[in-house]
Each structure stands twice: as structure tokens, then as C-alpha cells.
All heavy atoms as a GROMACS GRO file, in nm:
protein
  599
    1MET      N    1  -0.943  -5.674   3.943
    1MET     CA    2  -0.998  -5.541   3.944
    1MET      C    3  -0.950  -5.463   3.824
    1MET      O    4  -0.834  -5.471   3.788
    1MET     CB    5  -0.951  -5.468   4.067
    1MET     CG    6  -1.040  -5.492   4.186
    1MET     SD    7  -0.970  -5.415   4.330
    1MET     CE    8  -1.055  -5.271   4.343
    2ALA      N    9  -1.040  -5.385   3.777
    2ALA     CA   10  -1.006  -5.299   3.664
    2ALA      C   11  -0.954  -5.166   3.716
    2ALA      O   12  -1.007  -5.110   3.812
    2ALA     CB   13  -1.129  -5.276   3.578
    3ILE      N   14  -0.852  -5.117   3.652
    3ILE     CA   15  -0.795  -4.988   3.692
    3ILE      C   16  -0.848  -4.881   3.597
    3ILE      O   17  -0.840  -4.897   3.475
    3ILE     CB   18  -0.641  -4.991   3.686
    3ILE    CG1   19  -0.589  -5.100   3.779
    3ILE    CG2   20  -0.582  -4.856   3.719
    3ILE    CD1   21  -0.441  -5.120   3.770
    4LYS      N   22  -0.905  -4.777   3.656
    4LYS     CA   23  -0.957  -4.667   3.573
    4LYS      C   24  -0.843  -4.570   3.544
    4LYS      O   25  -0.766  -4.536   3.633
    4LYS     CB   26  -1.070  -4.594   3.644
    4LYS     CG   27  -1.196  -4.672   3.654
    4LYS     CD   28  -1.307  -4.588   3.709
    4LYS     CE   29  -1.435  -4.664   3.714
    4LYS     NZ   30  -1.544  -4.584   3.767
    5LYS      N   31  -0.837  -4.531   3.418
    5LYS     CA   32  -0.735  -4.438   3.376
    5LYS      C   33  -0.786  -4.297   3.402
    5LYS      O   34  -0.896  -4.262   3.362
    5LYS     CB   35  -0.704  -4.458   3.228
    5LYS     CG   36  -0.583  -4.385   3.180
    5LYS     CD   37  -0.554  -4.425   3.037
    5LYS     CE   38  -0.428  -4.359   2.990
    5LYS     NZ   39  -0.397  -4.393   2.853
    6ALA      N   40  -0.710  -4.217   3.470
    6ALA     CA   41  -0.750  -4.081   3.498
    6ALA      C   42  -0.732  -3.998   3.372
    6ALA      O   43  -0.629  -4.004   3.305
    6ALA     CB   44  -0.667  -4.023   3.613
    7THR      N   45  -0.835  -3.919   3.340
    7THR     CA   46  -0.826  -3.831   3.223
    7THR      C   47  -0.836  -3.687   3.268
    7THR      O   48  -0.907  -3.653   3.361
    7THR     CB   49  -0.939  -3.860   3.122
    7THR    OG1   50  -1.064  -3.842   3.187
    7THR    CG2   51  -0.929  -4.000   3.068
    8THR      N   52  -0.761  -3.604   3.200
    8THR     CA   53  -0.769  -3.461   3.230
    8THR      C   54  -0.800  -3.388   3.101
    8THR      O   55  -0.755  -3.427   2.992
    8THR     CB   56  -0.635  -3.408   3.284
    8THR    OG1   57  -0.534  -3.435   3.190
    8THR    CG2   58  -0.600  -3.472   3.416
    9LYS      N   59  -0.879  -3.284   3.115
    9LYS     CA   60  -0.912  -3.203   2.998
    9LYS      C   61  -0.799  -3.104   2.973
    9LYS      O   62  -0.749  -3.040   3.064
    9LYS     CB   63  -1.042  -3.128   3.019
    9LYS     CG   64  -1.164  -3.212   3.009
    9LYS     CD   65  -1.288  -3.125   3.008
    9LYS     CE   66  -1.411  -3.207   2.983
    9LYS     NZ   67  -1.531  -3.125   2.976
   10THR      N   68  -0.762  -3.096   2.849
   10THR     CA   69  -0.660  -2.999   2.809
   10THR      C   70  -0.728  -2.893   2.726
   10THR      O   71  -0.795  -2.922   2.629
   10THR     CB   72  -0.550  -3.066   2.726
   10THR    OG1   73  -0.501  -3.177   2.800
   10THR    CG2   74  -0.439  -2.970   2.695
   11THR      N   75  -0.711  -2.769   2.766
   11THR     CA   76  -0.770  -2.659   2.692
   11THR      C   77  -0.668  -2.610   2.590
   11THR      O   78  -0.554  -2.582   2.623
   11THR     CB   79  -0.806  -2.542   2.786
   11THR    OG1   80  -0.874  -2.595   2.899
   11THR    CG2   81  -0.896  -2.443   2.717
   12VAL      N   82  -0.715  -2.602   2.467
   12VAL     CA   83  -0.627  -2.555   2.360
   12VAL      C   84  -0.665  -2.410   2.330
   12VAL      O   85  -0.777  -2.382   2.296
   12VAL     CB   86  -0.641  -2.641   2.234
   12VAL    CG1   87  -0.553  -2.588   2.122
   12VAL    CG2   88  -0.609  -2.787   2.265
   13LYS      N   89  -0.568  -2.324   2.347
   13LYS     CA   90  -0.593  -2.183   2.317
   13LYS      C   91  -0.543  -2.154   2.178
   13LYS      O   92  -0.436  -2.197   2.138
   13LYS     CB   93  -0.520  -2.093   2.418
   13LYS     CG   94  -0.575  -2.104   2.558
   13LYS     CD   95  -0.504  -2.008   2.648
   13LYS     CE   96  -0.556  -2.018   2.790
   13LYS     NZ   97  -0.489  -1.926   2.880
   14LYS      N   98  -0.624  -2.077   2.104
   14LYS     CA   99  -0.584  -2.035   1.971
   14LYS      C  100  -0.480  -1.924   1.984
   14LYS      O  101  -0.491  -1.840   2.072
   14LYS     CB  102  -0.702  -1.985   1.890
   14LYS     CG  103  -0.801  -2.094   1.856
   14LYS     CD  104  -0.910  -2.041   1.767
   14LYS     CE  105  -1.008  -2.151   1.733
   14LYS     NZ  106  -1.116  -2.101   1.648
   15ALA      N  107  -0.384  -1.929   1.896
   15ALA     CA  108  -0.280  -1.826   1.899
   15ALA      C  109  -0.339  -1.693   1.856
   15ALA      O  110  -0.422  -1.686   1.766
   15ALA     CB  111  -0.168  -1.865   1.805
   16ALA      N  112  -0.299  -1.588   1.923
   16ALA     CA  113  -0.344  -1.455   1.887
   16ALA      C  114  -0.280  -1.417   1.754
   16ALA      O  115  -0.166  -1.456   1.725
   16ALA     CB  116  -0.304  -1.354   1.995
   17PRO      N  117  -0.355  -1.344   1.672
   17PRO     CA  118  -0.296  -1.305   1.543
   17PRO      C  119  -0.171  -1.220   1.563
   17PRO      O  120  -0.166  -1.138   1.656
   17PRO     CB  121  -0.406  -1.224   1.475
   17PRO     CG  122  -0.513  -1.202   1.575
   17PRO     CD  123  -0.488  -1.293   1.691
   18ALA      N  124  -0.074  -1.241   1.478
   18ALA     CA  125   0.052  -1.168   1.490
   18ALA      C  126   0.028  -1.020   1.459
   18ALA      O  127  -0.049  -0.985   1.372
   18ALA     CB  128   0.154  -1.225   1.393
   19LYS      N  129   0.095  -0.936   1.535
   19LYS     CA  130   0.085  -0.792   1.511
   19LYS      C  131   0.164  -0.757   1.387
   19LYS      O  132   0.267  -0.817   1.359
   19LYS     CB  133   0.138  -0.713   1.631
   19LYS     CG  134   0.053  -0.730   1.755
   19LYS     CD  135   0.107  -0.647   1.868
   19LYS     CE  136   0.024  -0.665   1.992
   19LYS     NZ  137   0.074  -0.588   2.104
   20LYS      N  138   0.113  -0.659   1.314
   20LYS     CA  139   0.182  -0.614   1.194
   20LYS      C  140   0.303  -0.530   1.232
   20LYS      O  141   0.288  -0.424   1.289
   20LYS     CB  142   0.088  -0.534   1.105
   20LYS     CG  143  -0.027  -0.616   1.050
   20LYS     CD  144  -0.114  -0.531   0.962
   20LYS     CE  145  -0.231  -0.609   0.910
   20LYS     NZ  146  -0.320  -0.530   0.828
   21ALA      N  147   0.418  -0.579   1.199
   21ALA     CA  148   0.541  -0.507   1.235
   21ALA      C  149   0.559  -0.384   1.150
   21ALA      O  150   0.616  -0.285   1.194
   21ALA     CB  151   0.661  -0.599   1.219
   22ALA      N  152   0.506  -0.386   1.028
   22ALA     CA  153   0.527  -0.272   0.937
   22ALA      C  154   0.454  -0.148   0.985
   22ALA      O  155   0.493  -0.037   0.952
   22ALA     CB  156   0.479  -0.308   0.798
   23SER      N  157   0.349  -0.165   1.062
   23SER     CA  158   0.273  -0.048   1.106
   23SER      C  159   0.342   0.023   1.223
   23SER      O  160   0.305   0.134   1.258
   23SER     CB  161   0.131  -0.088   1.146
   23SER     OG  162   0.137  -0.176   1.256
   24VAL      N  163   0.442  -0.040   1.281
   24VAL     CA  164   0.511   0.020   1.393
   24VAL      C  165   0.658   0.040   1.355
   24VAL      O  166   0.738  -0.050   1.365
   24VAL     CB  167   0.502  -0.069   1.519
   24VAL    CG1  168   0.574  -0.005   1.636
   24VAL    CG2  169   0.358  -0.098   1.553
   25ILE      N  170   0.686   0.160   1.306
   25ILE     CA  171   0.823   0.192   1.269
   25ILE      C  172   0.868   0.304   1.361
   25ILE      O  173   0.800   0.405   1.374
   25ILE     CB  174   0.833   0.236   1.122
   25ILE    CG1  175   0.787   0.124   1.030
   25ILE    CG2  176   0.975   0.276   1.087
   25ILE    CD1  177   0.778   0.164   0.885
   26SER      N  178   0.980   0.284   1.424
   26SER     CA  179   1.026   0.387   1.517
   26SER      C  180   1.174   0.409   1.500
   26SER      O  181   1.244   0.332   1.435
   26SER     CB  182   0.994   0.348   1.660
   26SER     OG  183   1.060   0.228   1.692
   27GLY      N  184   1.221   0.514   1.563
   27GLY     CA  185   1.364   0.540   1.568
   27GLY      C  186   1.421   0.578   1.432
   27GLY      O  187   1.355   0.637   1.350
   28PRO      N  188   1.547   0.542   1.410
   28PRO     CA  189   1.617   0.579   1.288
   28PRO      C  190   1.547   0.528   1.160
   28PRO      O  191   1.547   0.594   1.060
   28PRO     CB  192   1.755   0.514   1.302
   28PRO     CG  193   1.770   0.488   1.447
   28PRO     CD  194   1.632   0.468   1.501
   29ASN      N  195   1.488   0.409   1.167
   29ASN     CA  196   1.421   0.355   1.050
   29ASN      C  197   1.305   0.443   1.006
   29ASN      O  198   1.284   0.465   0.889
   29ASN     CB  199   1.369   0.214   1.076
   29ASN     CG  200   1.482   0.114   1.087
   29ASN    OD1  201   1.591   0.137   1.034
   29ASN    ND2  202   1.458   0.004   1.153
   30ARG      N  203   1.234   0.496   1.103
   30ARG     CA  204   1.122   0.585   1.073
   30ARG      C  205   1.173   0.713   1.006
   30ARG      O  206   1.115   0.761   0.908
   30ARG     CB  207   1.045   0.620   1.200
   30ARG     CG  208   0.926   0.706   1.176
   30ARG     CD  209   0.849   0.728   1.302
   30ARG     NE  210   0.732   0.810   1.274
   30ARG     CZ  211   0.660   0.868   1.363
   30ARG    NH1  212   0.688   0.850   1.491
   30ARG    NH2  213   0.557   0.940   1.331
   31ASN      N  214   1.281   0.768   1.058
   31ASN     CA  215   1.339   0.888   1.000
   31ASN      C  216   1.391   0.862   0.858
   31ASN      O  217   1.373   0.946   0.770
   31ASN     CB  218   1.452   0.941   1.088
   31ASN     CG  219   1.401   0.993   1.221
   31ASN    OD1  220   1.285   1.028   1.234
   31ASN    ND2  221   1.487   0.998   1.319
   32GLU      N  222   1.452   0.747   0.838
   32GLU     CA  223   1.501   0.711   0.705
   32GLU      C  224   1.388   0.694   0.607
   32GLU      O  225   1.394   0.738   0.491
   32GLU     CB  226   1.584   0.584   0.711
   32GLU     CG  227   1.719   0.602   0.778
   32GLU     CD  228   1.795   0.473   0.792
   32GLU    OE1  229   1.770   0.380   0.714
   32GLU    OE2  230   1.880   0.465   0.882
   33MET      N  231   1.277   0.632   0.651
   33MET     CA  232   1.159   0.615   0.566
   33MET      C  233   1.100   0.750   0.527
   33MET      O  234   1.066   0.775   0.412
   33MET     CB  235   1.053   0.530   0.635
   33MET     CG  236   1.085   0.384   0.643
   33MET     SD  237   1.070   0.302   0.483
   33MET     CE  238   0.893   0.308   0.461
   34ARG      N  239   1.093   0.841   0.623
   34ARG     CA  240   1.038   0.974   0.597
   34ARG      C  241   1.127   1.048   0.498
   34ARG      O  242   1.079   1.112   0.406
   34ARG     CB  243   1.026   1.052   0.729
   34ARG     CG  244   0.969   1.189   0.713
   34ARG     CD  245   0.825   1.187   0.672
   34ARG     NE  246   0.776   1.323   0.665
   34ARG     CZ  247   0.673   1.362   0.597
   34ARG    NH1  248   0.601   1.273   0.530
   34ARG    NH2  249   0.636   1.487   0.596
   35LYS      N  250   1.258   1.038   0.517
   35LYS     CA  251   1.352   1.105   0.425
   35LYS      C  252   1.334   1.049   0.284
   35LYS      O  253   1.330   1.124   0.186
   35LYS     CB  254   1.495   1.083   0.474
   35LYS     CG  255   1.598   1.152   0.388
   35LYS     CD  256   1.738   1.129   0.438
   35LYS     CE  257   1.840   1.191   0.344
   35LYS     NZ  258   1.977   1.164   0.381
   36TRP      N  259   1.321   0.917   0.272
   36TRP     CA  260   1.301   0.855   0.141
   36TRP      C  261   1.171   0.903   0.078
   36TRP      O  262   1.168   0.932  -0.043
   36TRP     CB  263   1.300   0.703   0.156
   36TRP     CG  264   1.282   0.636   0.024
   36TRP    CD1  265   1.380   0.601  -0.065
   36TRP    CD2  266   1.159   0.598  -0.037
   36TRP    NE1  267   1.324   0.544  -0.176
   36TRP    CE2  268   1.189   0.540  -0.163
   36TRP    CE3  269   1.025   0.608   0.001
   36TRP    CZ2  270   1.090   0.492  -0.249
   36TRP    CZ3  271   0.928   0.560  -0.084
   36TRP    CH2  272   0.960   0.502  -0.209
   37GLU      N  273   1.063   0.912   0.157
   37GLU     CA  274   0.935   0.960   0.104
   37GLU      C  275   0.946   1.104   0.055
   37GLU      O  276   0.890   1.138  -0.050
   37GLU     CB  277   0.826   0.952   0.212
   37GLU     CG  278   0.781   0.811   0.243
   37GLU     CD  279   0.683   0.803   0.358
   37GLU    OE1  280   0.689   0.890   0.448
   37GLU    OE2  281   0.598   0.712   0.356
   38ILE      N  282   1.016   1.189   0.128
   38ILE     CA  283   1.034   1.328   0.088
   38ILE      C  284   1.113   1.336  -0.042
   38ILE      O  285   1.076   1.411  -0.135
   38ILE     CB  286   1.101   1.409   0.200
   38ILE    CG1  287   1.006   1.420   0.320
   38ILE    CG2  288   1.144   1.545   0.152
   38ILE    CD1  289   1.073   1.471   0.447
   39GLU      N  290   1.222   1.260  -0.052
   39GLU     CA  291   1.303   1.259  -0.173
   39GLU      C  292   1.222   1.208  -0.292
   39GLU      O  293   1.231   1.261  -0.402
   39GLU     CB  294   1.428   1.173  -0.153
   39GLU     CG  295   1.529   1.236  -0.060
   39GLU     CD  296   1.646   1.144  -0.029
   39GLU    OE1  297   1.640   1.024  -0.065
   39GLU    OE2  298   1.741   1.190   0.036
   40SER      N  299   1.140   1.107  -0.270
   40SER     CA  300   1.057   1.053  -0.376
   40SER      C  301   0.953   1.156  -0.422
   40SER      O  302   0.928   1.172  -0.542
   40SER     CB  303   0.987   0.926  -0.327
   40SER     OG  304   0.901   0.876  -0.426
   41ALA      N  305   0.893   1.226  -0.326
   41ALA     CA  306   0.794   1.328  -0.360
   41ALA      C  307   0.858   1.441  -0.441
   41ALA      O  308   0.801   1.488  -0.540
   41ALA     CB  309   0.730   1.383  -0.234
   42LEU      N  310   0.976   1.482  -0.401
   42LEU     CA  311   1.047   1.587  -0.474
   42LEU      C  312   1.078   1.542  -0.616
   42LEU      O  313   1.058   1.616  -0.713
   42LEU     CB  314   1.176   1.627  -0.402
   42LEU     CG  315   1.260   1.735  -0.469
   42LEU    CD1  316   1.179   1.863  -0.487
   42LEU    CD2  317   1.386   1.761  -0.390
   43SER      N  318   1.122   1.420  -0.631
   43SER     CA  319   1.151   1.365  -0.764
   43SER      C  320   1.026   1.363  -0.850
   43SER      O  321   1.029   1.397  -0.968
   43SER     CB  322   1.207   1.224  -0.748
   43SER     OG  323   1.225   1.163  -0.872
   44THR      N  324   0.914   1.322  -0.790
   44THR     CA  325   0.787   1.319  -0.861
   44THR      C  326   0.745   1.458  -0.907
   44THR      O  327   0.701   1.477  -1.022
   44THR     CB  328   0.676   1.257  -0.773
   44THR    OG1  329   0.715   1.124  -0.738
   44THR    CG2  330   0.543   1.254  -0.843
   45LEU      N  331   0.761   1.556  -0.820
   45LEU     CA  332   0.724   1.693  -0.856
   45LEU      C  333   0.812   1.748  -0.968
   45LEU      O  334   0.765   1.818  -1.058
   45LEU     CB  335   0.731   1.784  -0.733
   45LEU     CG  336   0.625   1.757  -0.627
   45LEU    CD1  337   0.654   1.837  -0.502
   45LEU    CD2  338   0.486   1.787  -0.681
   46LYS      N  339   0.941   1.716  -0.963
   46LYS     CA  340   1.032   1.758  -1.069
   46LYS      C  341   0.989   1.696  -1.203
   46LYS      O  342   0.987   1.763  -1.306
   46LYS     CB  343   1.177   1.718  -1.038
   46LYS     CG  344   1.242   1.801  -0.932
   46LYS     CD  345   1.384   1.752  -0.906
   46LYS     CE  346   1.455   1.828  -0.799
   46LYS     NZ  347   1.592   1.773  -0.774
   47ARG      N  348   0.957   1.569  -1.199
   47ARG     CA  349   0.916   1.498  -1.323
   47ARG      C  350   0.784   1.558  -1.374
   47ARG      O  351   0.768   1.577  -1.495
   47ARG     CB  352   0.900   1.349  -1.295
   47ARG     CG  353   0.857   1.269  -1.415
   47ARG     CD  354   0.965   1.265  -1.523
   47ARG     NE  355   0.914   1.188  -1.636
   47ARG     CZ  356   0.921   1.228  -1.763
   47ARG    NH1  357   0.980   1.340  -1.795
   47ARG    NH2  358   0.870   1.153  -1.858
   48ALA      N  359   0.691   1.589  -1.285
   48ALA     CA  360   0.564   1.649  -1.326
   48ALA      C  361   0.589   1.784  -1.394
   48ALA      O  362   0.524   1.816  -1.495
   48ALA     CB  363   0.472   1.665  -1.206
   49ASP      N  364   0.682   1.862  -1.342
   49ASP     CA  365   0.714   1.991  -1.401
   49ASP      C  366   0.773   1.973  -1.541
   49ASP      O  367   0.738   2.046  -1.635
   49ASP     CB  368   0.812   2.067  -1.312
   49ASP     CG  369   0.826   2.212  -1.352
   49ASP    OD1  370   0.722   2.276  -1.380
   49ASP    OD2  371   0.942   2.262  -1.354
   50GLU      N  372   0.860   1.872  -1.556
   50GLU     CA  373   0.918   1.844  -1.688
   50GLU      C  374   0.808   1.805  -1.788
   50GLU      O  375   0.810   1.849  -1.902
   50GLU     CB  376   1.020   1.731  -1.678
   50GLU     CG  377   1.146   1.766  -1.603
   50GLU     CD  378   1.233   1.645  -1.574
   50GLU    OE1  379   1.201   1.533  -1.620
   50GLU    OE2  380   1.336   1.661  -1.506
   51ILE      N  381   0.715   1.722  -1.744
   51ILE     CA  382   0.606   1.679  -1.831
   51ILE      C  383   0.517   1.797  -1.869
   51ILE      O  384   0.478   1.813  -1.984
   51ILE     CB  385   0.521   1.568  -1.763
   51ILE    CG1  386   0.605   1.440  -1.749
   51ILE    CG2  387   0.394   1.540  -1.842
   51ILE    CD1  388   0.542   1.335  -1.660
   52ARG      N  389   0.488   1.882  -1.773
   52ARG     CA  390   0.402   1.998  -1.796
   52ARG      C  391   0.464   2.092  -1.901
   52ARG      O  392   0.394   2.152  -1.982
   52ARG     CB  393   0.379   2.073  -1.665
   52ARG     CG  394   0.249   2.143  -1.657
   52ARG     CD  395   0.221   2.212  -1.524
   52ARG     NE  396   0.322   2.202  -1.421
   52ARG     CZ  397   0.310   2.130  -1.309
   52ARG    NH1  398   0.199   2.063  -1.286
   52ARG    NH2  399   0.406   2.127  -1.220
   53LYS      N  400   0.595   2.105  -1.901
   53LYS     CA  401   0.665   2.192  -1.996
   53LYS      C  402   0.674   2.131  -2.137
   53LYS      O  403   0.697   2.202  -2.233
   53LYS     CB  404   0.805   2.224  -1.945
   53LYS     CG  405   0.805   2.314  -1.824
   53LYS     CD  406   0.946   2.339  -1.774
   53LYS     CE  407   0.946   2.426  -1.650
   53LYS     NZ  408   1.081   2.443  -1.595
   54ASP      N  409   0.659   2.000  -2.148
   54ASP     CA  410   0.666   1.931  -2.277
   54ASP      C  411   0.528   1.934  -2.343
   54ASP      O  412   0.440   1.855  -2.312
   54ASP     CB  413   0.713   1.786  -2.254
   54ASP     CG  414   0.736   1.708  -2.382
   54ASP    OD1  415   0.688   1.752  -2.489
   54ASP    OD2  416   0.802   1.602  -2.374
   55THR      N  417   0.509   2.028  -2.439
   55THR     CA  418   0.375   2.049  -2.497
   55THR      C  419   0.326   1.926  -2.573
   55THR      O  420   0.206   1.894  -2.566
   55THR     CB  421   0.376   2.172  -2.589
   55THR    OG1  422   0.476   2.158  -2.688
   55THR    CG2  423   0.400   2.299  -2.510
   56LYS      N  424   0.412   1.857  -2.644
   56LYS     CA  425   0.370   1.738  -2.718
   56LYS      C  426   0.325   1.629  -2.621
   56LYS      O  427   0.220   1.566  -2.640
   56LYS     CB  428   0.487   1.687  -2.804
   56LYS     CG  429   0.461   1.557  -2.876
   56LYS     CD  430   0.357   1.568  -2.984
   56LYS     CE  431   0.350   1.438  -3.062
   56LYS     NZ  432   0.218   1.383  -3.073
   57MET      N  433   0.400   1.610  -2.514
   57MET     CA  434   0.365   1.509  -2.415
   57MET      C  435   0.231   1.543  -2.350
   57MET      O  436   0.144   1.456  -2.334
   57MET     CB  437   0.474   1.495  -2.308
   57MET     CG  438   0.442   1.399  -2.197
   57MET     SD  439   0.434   1.228  -2.250
   57MET     CE  440   0.607   1.190  -2.266
   58MET      N  441   0.213   1.670  -2.312
   58MET     CA  442   0.089   1.710  -2.247
   58MET      C  443  -0.031   1.693  -2.342
   58MET      O  444  -0.139   1.652  -2.298
   58MET     CB  445   0.096   1.856  -2.200
   58MET     CG  446   0.170   1.873  -2.070
   58MET     SD  447   0.109   1.771  -1.934
   58MET     CE  448  -0.056   1.837  -1.911
   59SER      N  449  -0.011   1.718  -2.470
   59SER     CA  450  -0.117   1.697  -2.567
   59SER      C  451  -0.158   1.549  -2.571
   59SER      O  452  -0.276   1.515  -2.571
   59SER     CB  453  -0.071   1.743  -2.705
   59SER     OG  454  -0.166   1.713  -2.803
   60ASP      N  455  -0.058   1.462  -2.573
   60ASP     CA  456  -0.084   1.318  -2.574
   60ASP      C  457  -0.149   1.271  -2.443
   60ASP      O  458  -0.238   1.186  -2.444
   60ASP     CB  459   0.045   1.239  -2.600
   60ASP     CG  460   0.098   1.260  -2.742
   60ASP    OD1  461   0.020   1.305  -2.828
   60ASP    OD2  462   0.218   1.234  -2.763
   61VAL      N  463  -0.105   1.327  -2.334
   61VAL     CA  464  -0.160   1.292  -2.202
   61VAL      C  465  -0.308   1.330  -2.196
   61VAL      O  466  -0.393   1.254  -2.153
   61VAL     CB  467  -0.080   1.358  -2.087
   61VAL    CG1  468  -0.155   1.348  -1.956
   61VAL    CG2  469   0.058   1.295  -2.076
   62LYS      N  470  -0.340   1.452  -2.243
   62LYS     CA  471  -0.479   1.498  -2.242
   62LYS      C  472  -0.566   1.413  -2.331
   62LYS      O  473  -0.679   1.381  -2.296
   62LYS     CB  474  -0.486   1.645  -2.285
   62LYS     CG  475  -0.431   1.739  -2.180
   62LYS     CD  476  -0.432   1.883  -2.228
   62LYS     CE  477  -0.371   1.975  -2.123
   62LYS     NZ  478  -0.365   2.115  -2.171
   63LYS      N  479  -0.511   1.372  -2.448
   63LYS     CA  480  -0.586   1.286  -2.539
   63LYS      C  481  -0.618   1.152  -2.472
   63LYS      O  482  -0.732   1.104  -2.477
   63LYS     CB  483  -0.507   1.263  -2.667
   63LYS     CG  484  -0.584   1.189  -2.775
   63LYS     CD  485  -0.497   1.154  -2.895
   63LYS     CE  486  -0.437   1.276  -2.960
   63LYS     NZ  487  -0.355   1.243  -3.080
   64LEU      N  488  -0.518   1.092  -2.410
   64LEU     CA  489  -0.538   0.964  -2.341
   64LEU      C  490  -0.638   0.979  -2.226
   64LEU      O  491  -0.724   0.892  -2.206
   64LEU     CB  492  -0.405   0.910  -2.289
   64LEU     CG  493  -0.411   0.778  -2.214
   64LEU    CD1  494  -0.467   0.667  -2.303
   64LEU    CD2  495  -0.274   0.740  -2.161
   65ALA      N  496  -0.628   1.088  -2.152
   65ALA     CA  497  -0.721   1.112  -2.041
   65ALA      C  498  -0.864   1.120  -2.092
   65ALA      O  499  -0.957   1.063  -2.032
   65ALA     CB  500  -0.684   1.238  -1.966
   66GLN      N  501  -0.886   1.188  -2.205
   66GLN     CA  502  -1.021   1.198  -2.263
   66GLN      C  503  -1.072   1.061  -2.305
   66GLN      O  504  -1.189   1.029  -2.282
   66GLN     CB  505  -1.020   1.293  -2.384
   66GLN     CG  506  -1.008   1.438  -2.348
   66GLN     CD  507  -1.129   1.487  -2.269
   66GLN    OE1  508  -1.241   1.441  -2.286
   66GLN    NE2  509  -1.103   1.580  -2.178
   67GLU      N  510  -0.986   0.980  -2.366
   67GLU     CA  511  -1.025   0.844  -2.406
   67GLU      C  512  -1.067   0.762  -2.286
   67GLU      O  513  -1.168   0.692  -2.288
   67GLU     CB  514  -0.911   0.774  -2.481
   67GLU     CG  515  -0.880   0.831  -2.616
   67GLU     CD  516  -0.753   0.771  -2.676
   67GLU    OE1  517  -0.697   0.673  -2.620
   67GLU    OE2  518  -0.709   0.824  -2.780
   68GLN      N  519  -0.990   0.770  -2.180
   68GLN     CA  520  -1.020   0.690  -2.060
   68GLN      C  521  -1.148   0.741  -1.992
   68GLN      O  522  -1.224   0.660  -1.940
   68GLN     CB  523  -0.902   0.693  -1.964
   68GLN     CG  524  -0.785   0.613  -2.017
   68GLN     CD  525  -0.668   0.608  -1.921
   68GLN    OE1  526  -0.669   0.668  -1.814
   68GLN    NE2  527  -0.564   0.534  -1.958
   69MET      N  528  -1.170   0.870  -1.994
   69MET     CA  529  -1.292   0.924  -1.936
   69MET      C  530  -1.414   0.877  -2.014
   69MET      O  531  -1.518   0.846  -1.957
   69MET     CB  532  -1.287   1.076  -1.930
   69MET     CG  533  -1.192   1.127  -1.823
   69MET     SD  534  -1.174   1.305  -1.819
   69MET     CE  535  -1.339   1.359  -1.784
   70SER      N  536  -1.402   0.869  -2.148
   70SER     CA  537  -1.511   0.820  -2.232
   70SER      C  538  -1.544   0.675  -2.198
   70SER      O  539  -1.661   0.636  -2.189
   70SER     CB  540  -1.475   0.831  -2.380
   70SER     OG  541  -1.462   0.965  -2.418
   71VAL      N  542  -1.440   0.594  -2.180
   71VAL     CA  543  -1.461   0.454  -2.145
   71VAL      C  544  -1.533   0.444  -2.010
   71VAL      O  545  -1.626   0.367  -1.995
   71VAL     CB  546  -1.327   0.378  -2.142
   71VAL    CG1  547  -1.343   0.240  -2.080
   71VAL    CG2  548  -1.267   0.367  -2.281
   72LEU      N  549  -1.491   0.524  -1.915
   72LEU     CA  550  -1.554   0.519  -1.782
   72LEU      C  551  -1.699   0.566  -1.788
   72LEU      O  552  -1.786   0.511  -1.721
   72LEU     CB  553  -1.474   0.604  -1.683
   72LEU     CG  554  -1.338   0.548  -1.642
   72LEU    CD1  555  -1.264   0.647  -1.555
   72LEU    CD2  556  -1.355   0.414  -1.571
   73LYS      N  557  -1.727   0.669  -1.869
   73LYS     CA  558  -1.865   0.716  -1.883
   73LYS      C  559  -1.954   0.606  -1.940
   73LYS      O  560  -2.065   0.584  -1.894
   73LYS     CB  561  -1.871   0.840  -1.972
   73LYS     CG  562  -1.828   0.967  -1.902
   73LYS     CD  563  -1.840   1.087  -1.993
   73LYS     CE  564  -1.789   1.211  -1.925
   73LYS     NZ  565  -1.793   1.328  -2.016
   74ASN      N  566  -1.904   0.537  -2.045
   74ASN     CA  567  -1.981   0.427  -2.105
   74ASN      C  568  -2.000   0.313  -2.007
   74ASN      O  569  -2.104   0.248  -2.006
   74ASN     CB  570  -1.913   0.378  -2.231
   74ASN     CG  571  -1.919   0.481  -2.344
   74ASN    OD1  572  -2.008   0.564  -2.349
   74ASN    ND2  573  -1.820   0.476  -2.432
   75PHE      N  574  -1.902   0.287  -1.926
   75PHE     CA  575  -1.907   0.177  -1.832
   75PHE      C  576  -2.006   0.205  -1.720
   75PHE      O  577  -2.075   0.116  -1.671
   75PHE     CB  578  -1.767   0.152  -1.774
   75PHE     CG  579  -1.762   0.041  -1.674
   75PHE    CD1  580  -1.770  -0.091  -1.716
   75PHE    CD2  581  -1.752   0.067  -1.538
   75PHE    CE1  582  -1.767  -0.195  -1.623
   75PHE    CE2  583  -1.748  -0.034  -1.445
   75PHE     CZ  584  -1.755  -0.165  -1.489
   76SER      N  585  -2.017   0.331  -1.679
   76SER     CA  586  -2.102   0.364  -1.564
   76SER      C  587  -2.248   0.381  -1.601
   76SER      O  588  -2.331   0.400  -1.513
   76SER     CB  589  -2.050   0.492  -1.496
   76SER     OG  590  -2.062   0.601  -1.585
   77LYS      N  591  -2.282   0.370  -1.729
   77LYS     CA  592  -2.423   0.385  -1.771
   77LYS      C  593  -2.503   0.264  -1.735
   77LYS      O  594  -2.466   0.156  -1.722
   77LYS     CB  595  -2.432   0.408  -1.922
   77LYS     CG  596  -2.386   0.545  -1.961
   77LYS     CD  597  -2.403   0.566  -2.109
   77LYS     CE  598  -2.357   0.703  -2.149
   77LYS     NZ  599  -2.368   0.728  -2.289
   0.00000   0.00000   0.00000
């Protein structure tokens, strides 16, 4: 006599995508991140004020901005 081998179906479930840990910041880490962002923003504003007061730098910045705007205008035609 032949013996039949019993077979069972196995269902394979796909793993759920991992949740992004960076989007969930809580507690002290969140406060530290906020403090760092505020300090960075203040530093940026101070630097912007220094640049604004430097007339030669502002002249060069405006010149470069005009050049880049011209390139973008030509590109968008």
C-alpha cells in the first residue's frame, strides 16, 4: 500500500512596512530638537542681518540673483 503524505497550506504574510521613527519624537528629545531649531533660526537671522549691512555683499547678491532669474526666464520659455 502506498502511504499518502498529508500536506498543509502555509499562508505567508507580508511584513508590514516599518513605521518611521523620525516622525515620532517625544519627551526630552523633542524639546532638545526644538531648542536646536530655535538656536539655528536665531543664528540664521543674525547672519542675514550681517549680510544686509554689508553693502558690497548685498550688491553681489543682487547681481547673482538677477543672473539666476534671467536663466530661469530663458528656461521657462
